[in-house]
N, C-alpha and C positions, 0 to 999 in steps of 0.2 A: 301022670294025671294032669301035671300043670301042662305038658304038650297038649294033650286033649283036651284040656277047658281051652287054651290059646287056639287050636283049631278048631274048636266048636264058634268062640267068640268071632273069629275072622269070621268064618261060613256064616253066620248069623248078620253081621255087619255087613257082608257083600250081597247078601240075599236081598236086605233091605235096600241096599243103593240100587240092585237091580228093578225092585219093586217100586222104589218111589222114582226113578225113571220112568217105568213102565206108566204110573199112574198122572207123571207130568205130562209125557209125549200123547198120551190119549187125550187129557182134558183140553191140550191146544188144541189137537188133531177135531175134538168133538165142536172146540167154541169157535175154530177161526176158519176151518176148512171150508170152501165154499165148492158147489158141485153142481153145475148145470143150474144156478141160480136159487138152489136150496141150499137151505143149510145143513151141514154135513150132519150134524146130529140127527135129522130125520133118516138117512141113508145107511149109514154106517153101522149101525145096530139092527140093520134086515137081517133077517135068516142067512139071504144069500151073500151077505157082505161080510159078515160080523169075522166069521175064521181069519179071511186075508187080511183084516187089519190089524186084528189082536196078534195073528203070526208075525207080522212085519213089527209090530210096537214091541212083541215080545223078544224080539232079535236084536231090535236097538237096545234094550236094557240089557242084555247079556251082555253084548258088545262092551256098554258103558262100563258095567261089573267085571268085564274078564280085562279090562284096561285098569281099574284097581289092583285087580290081584297079579295083572304083569308089572306094576312097579314095584310090587314086594319080591319078585322075583329077578334078583340082578346083582351084579358084583361090581365094585370099586374100583378102578385101575389109576394107581397114583402116576402121573406123568408129571415129574418136578414140583413146580407149586401147585396145580391142579388135581380137581380127584374127578377123574372121567365115570360115568356110570353107564354100563351095558345093562339092559332088561330086554323081556319079552314084548314090550309095549308096539314097536315096530311090526312085529309078529301079529300081532291085537287089530293094528290101524289097518294093514294092507287085505286080513279076512275080511274087515268090516266092509271094504271099498270092494274085494269080491261079492259077498252074500248078499251085501245090502244094495249095492250100488253107490253113486258117487254122491247122492243128496243124502240118504240116508244114514249111510256110512258117515259123512262129516258133522251128519246132527248127532249121530251116538258117541263120536267121539267128541266134539263139542261139550254135549252135554257132562262127560266125564270133566272135563276144564273147569264148566259151571261147578259142578259139585265142589273139585278142590279145590277153587278159587272162596266158595263161600265158608270154607272151614272145617269139611270135612279131609280127613289123614288121609287121603287114596293117593295123592301124591309118592315118589321114593321117600322122600324125607319130609313128609307130613302136609300141610294145606293152610290157606290162607290169604289173603292179597299179597301179602308180604314177598309170595313170589313173582311176583309181578318186579320187582327190581331184583330178581337173579337174572345175571347173565343167559344161566341155562335156560331162562322160561321158553328162551325161543323154540328149544327142540320142542318143549310142549307143545305149543302153536303150531309146529310142524305134523303132528301126529295127526290129527283134522286133516289138513291140507293132502297129508300124503294118503289117506283113506278119502278124501274127494277124487285126485289125478288117478289113483289107483283104478275106482271104477270106473271114472271116464274112458282111460287107456283101454282098459277090460271088455268095456260096451255093457249090455244091458246082461243083468244075471240071467234070464231066459234064454238070450242068445246063444250061439255055438261059438266055442271060445278055445281056442288052440292050447296047446303048451309053451308056444314061443309066446305067443299072445301075453298070455299071465305072468309069464317071465318078465314081459319088457314092462308093464303095467305096475308089476311090484317093485322094479329097480327104480321106475319112473317114479313113482310115489316115495321110493326111501331117497332120491334126491330131493323131491319138493320138501322134506323132512330136513334133511340136512340145509336146503339154502336157509329156509325161514331160522335156524337154528343158528347158524354162523352168521347172518346178517343180524339179527336181535342180537347175538354175543357181542361181536363187532359194535355196533352202536353204544350198547350198554355198558362193555368194557372199558371203550376210549372216549367214548363223548357224556356220559351222561353220569356216569358213579367217578366218586373223586378217590383220589391216592391209590389207585389201581395200578400205576405203574404202565399203562395200556399193554397191550399185545399187537405185536406186528402180523400182515396178513400170514405170511407164511410159517408163523410161529401156530397162528390161530386154525392152518389147514393140521399143521402137523398135529396139536392136539386133539383138535376135535372132528377130525375129517379121518386123516389117513390112520388114527390108531383104532378106528371104530368100525370104517367101512366096511371092510372086509368082512369079520363077523356079523354086522347087519346085513350084509347082503345073503351071507349063508342062511341067515335067518330069511329074509325074505322068499328064498327059493324053496326052506320048508314050507312057507307057508301056502305055497303054489303048488306043492307036492300034498299038502295037507287039505287043500279046496278042489283037487281032483279027485278025492278018495270021498270027501264029505259033500259036494257040491251037489252032487247028482240025489244025495239023500235027503237033501233040505227042501224042501218044499216052499216055494214062494206065497 
């Protein structure tokens, strides 16, 4: 019974994250978006435009919530004094780029970061502004960048996409994720934080790149396969 209550609690929490994200995106969309000189509030809710707008916003909210779920599904690998975390979040970020495109994919994952920094415990180890001082926060920053680059390299969701192009886009997004993570970690650990002892460039790559890049690449390939199956079924 305790497990059932826990699952129900988490399910309710993440459904609220999804709904809140959609509400925020919908408000911003209606408040600030302009179209042909008219306030978007006058056009988005017309009968012909309501469904596409809501579908897009619902997908954005869905991927924001899935990022929070992906943070729960993780394993921690001890490497020396470091604790390296593997999760399904790169899988979600890549799929966001595929399904939503570069711009909306980026915004949906960015919304996840905003919720976490605002204090909601949606990160792997909690939430709050204190995460900015964690050297590993750069990898969280890398997720929206991964979604953006994946969407850019893959092309428009409505266009023709071959498997090779999708695979290149997914792996390119993965590299963007690692680039942000490694640079942020190096700066924080070696220049900002005190009494860390520092970390050399080779050791940085050994711990935070080589130890996880192969499993993450496999996860990105899985994301390509999932998109190939589900992509045609999801209307934009």
